[in-house]
N, C-alpha and C positions, 0 to 999 in steps of 0.2 A: 495828753488828753486822749481818751478813748473815742472811737467813732461809734456810730449806732450799732453796727454789726458786732463789734467786739464787746460792747456793753450788753447787748442782748445775749450773746453766746456765753459770757462769763458764768452766770449761775447754772446754765445747762451743763457746761463742761465740768463745773464743780460736782454736780450730781453724777455725771459719767465717771469721774475720777473716784468718787466715793463708793460707787455701787457696781461698776462694770469691770470685767476682766480685760476688756479691750480698751486700750488707751487711745484717745483722740487728741489731735493737735491742730491748731490753726496754722495754716501755711502762710507765713509772713510775706508781705509784699503783694499779695494777690487780691486784696480788697479793692474793688473798683466801684464807682458809682454808676448806677443805671437809673433811668427816669423813675423817680420816686422810690427807688429801691437801692439797697447796698448789698453787695455780695462778698462773701469770703469763702475760701476753700478750707475744708478740714480734711485731715488724713488720719488713717489708722495705721497701726504698726505693720500691717500687711501691705502697705503702700497704696491701698485703695483710697480714693478721695471723692468728695462731693461738694458742690457749691451750695451754700446756705444763703438765702435771701431774706432780708427784712424790708418792710415797707416804711419808708422814712416819715410819711405823714401819719402813721399809727402812733399811739401812745407807747411809752417805753414798756409798760406791762404787756401790751399786745405784741410788741416786737419780741419780747422774751418767749411768749407762748408760741408765736410764729416760728421762731428759731428752734424751740424745744420739739415741736411737731416734726420738723424736717430732720433734726438730728435723730429723733426716735425712729422715724421711718428707715433711715439709713443704718443706724446702729443695730436694729433687730436683724437686718440682713447680714451685717458683719458678724454678729454673735453666732447666728446659725451657720454661716460658712466656716467659722472656726470651731464648731462643735459645742458651743455653749447654748444654754437656754436663751431663746429669743424673747423672753418675757421681761422686757425692760421698759421702765423700771417696774419691778415686781409690785403687784398690788398686795399689801399686807393682809387684807381681808380675804383675798382669793388668790393666793400665791401660784396656784397651778392653772388658773383659768385665763387670766388676761393681765396685760400690763396696765399701769395707770395711764391716764390721758392728760395732756396739758390743757389748762382751762384758765380763763381770767375771771376771777371772782372779786367783785368790788375793787377793780384795778390792782389786784394782787395776783401775780402769776402762780398758779397752783397745780399740783398733780392731784387728780381725783380718780376715784373708782368709776369706770364707765358703766358699771352695773347698778350700783346704789347711788351714784352721783355724790358720794361722800367725799369731802376734802380730806386728803391724806397728808400732804406736806407741801410747803411752799417750794416752788422751783428754785433750786440752789440750796435747799435746806438739808439735803441728805448728808452733807459733810459736817453739819453742826453737832 
């Protein structure tokens, strides 16, 4: 059975795998409970890592959005450091302007354009 952090990270990591040249991995055995939060560490191929937190009292869709925002913040730094475009995930409507932003619409974790506020894809849907 998956815990809250693994469940929240799964769709985000699917999107990373489908769209990013940088591979991310959950560091096994590092998930520890914190008051109303759960943390897991993810690492990149360059051996950098970051802790990702989700709020246990939040709904699952909100946990996915919370995890997506943290992964995105860290991944754009990893991409830039490795010489790739840090525009992740790329906004299909404005590919050179900005990345999509994680957002919860009607309890569905969604990537949307921060400029037009248009929904682009469900979080976890890039690999479909």
